[in-house]
C-alpha positions in Angstrom: 292.0 -105.8 -18.9 292.5 -102.4 -20.4 295.8 -100.4 -20.2 296.4 -96.9 -21.7 299.3 -96.7 -23.8 302.1 -95.5 -22.9 304.5 -97.5 -24.2 307.0 -96.4 -26.9 306.7 -99.8 -29.0 302.9 -101.4 -28.9 303.9 -103.9 -31.1 306.2 -105.3 -28.0 303.1 -105.0 -26.1 301.1 -107.2 -28.1 303.6 -109.5 -28.5 303.5 -109.5 -24.9 300.1 -109.9 -24.2 300.2 -112.8 -26.8 303.2 -114.1 -24.6 300.9 -114.2 -22.0 297.9 -116.2 -23.7 295.8 -112.8 -24.3 294.4 -111.4 -27.2 294.3 -107.6 -27.1 293.4 -105.2 -29.6 294.1 -101.4 -29.4 290.6 -99.2 -29.5 290.6 -95.5 -29.8 289.0 -93.8 -27.0 288.2 -90.7 -29.3 286.4 -91.9 -32.3 285.7 -95.8 -30.7 287.3 -97.3 -33.4 289.9 -100.8 -33.1 292.9 -100.6 -34.4 295.3 -103.1 -35.8 298.2 -103.0 -36.6 299.2 -101.9 -33.3 300.6 -98.3 -33.3 300.9 -95.1 -31.3 298.5 -93.0 -33.1 294.6 -94.1 -34.3 294.8 -94.1 -38.0 291.2 -93.2 -38.1 291.5 -89.7 -36.0 295.1 -88.9 -35.1 294.7 -89.5 -31.6 297.0 -90.7 -29.2 294.1 -92.1 -26.7 294.6 -95.8 -27.6 293.9 -98.6 -24.8 294.2 -102.3 -25.3 290.8 -104.1 -24.7 290.1 -108.1 -24.9 289.2 -109.3 -28.5 286.2 -111.6 -29.2 288.5 -113.4 -31.0 286.1 -114.3 -33.8 286.3 -113.3 -37.0 285.4 -114.3 -41.1 288.1 -115.5 -43.3 288.4 -112.7 -46.1 291.2 -114.5 -48.0 293.5 -117.3 -47.8 296.5 -118.8 -50.1 298.8 -122.0 -49.5 302.2 -121.7 -49.9 303.8 -124.5 -51.1 307.0 -126.1 -49.1 308.5 -129.6 -49.4 307.5 -132.1 -46.7 310.9 -132.0 -44.9 310.5 -128.3 -44.6 307.2 -128.7 -42.7 304.9 -129.2 -46.1 302.6 -126.4 -47.4 300.6 -124.0 -44.8 298.4 -121.1 -45.2 298.2 -117.3 -45.1 294.6 -116.1 -44.6 293.0 -112.4 -44.5 290.9 -112.6 -41.3 288.2 -109.8 -40.6 287.8 -110.0 -37.0 284.2 -109.1 -35.4 286.0 -105.4 -33.9 286.4 -104.4 -37.5 289.9 -105.0 -38.2 291.7 -107.0 -40.8 294.9 -109.2 -39.8 297.0 -111.6 -42.0 297.3 -115.5 -39.7 296.7 -118.8 -40.7 293.8 -121.2 -40.6 294.9 -124.6 -38.8 293.6 -128.2 -39.0 292.6 -127.5 -42.5 293.9 -129.7 -45.6 295.7 -127.4 -48.5 292.4 -128.4 -50.9 289.6 -126.7 -48.4 288.0 -123.5 -49.2 287.5 -121.9 -46.0 286.9 -118.4 -47.4 283.6 -116.7 -45.9 284.2 -119.4 -42.9 283.6 -118.3 -39.5 286.7 -118.9 -37.5 288.0 -118.4 -33.7 291.4 -117.3 -32.3 293.6 -119.8 -30.7 297.3 -118.9 -29.2 300.0 -121.4 -29.7 303.6 -121.3 -29.1 306.0 -121.3 -31.8 309.8 -120.5 -32.1 309.8 -119.7 -28.2 307.0 -117.2 -28.4 303.3 -116.8 -28.9 301.6 -116.9 -32.4 298.0 -116.2 -33.2 296.3 -118.9 -35.1 292.7 -119.2 -36.1 290.2 -122.5 -36.4 287.4 -123.0 -38.0 284.1 -122.6 -36.2 
């Protein structure tokens, strides 16, 4: 599924795709580069010709940190930087790991979950 970017709020479009269970990335039709964070202009060449493409959902954990929280607040959680196979890096979390697990360099796959009335993109170790 691809759709030309004509909307004025690409972040909302990205969230709408997630809410529909789709992980889409923008790709510039002028320079062929993938783009993340959703935007109206390609940061590589300045083109407005961005289209939405289904992402592979595969990547590698570049970095990760654990955020400490009290148990009554949900306990600790991780924040990870994921290098997607498409060549962009995004921030998310890796589900199903312990706070002591070192997942840097591990391959991960995306998963869309529902959290507080909207879909959220997370990853799991392959």
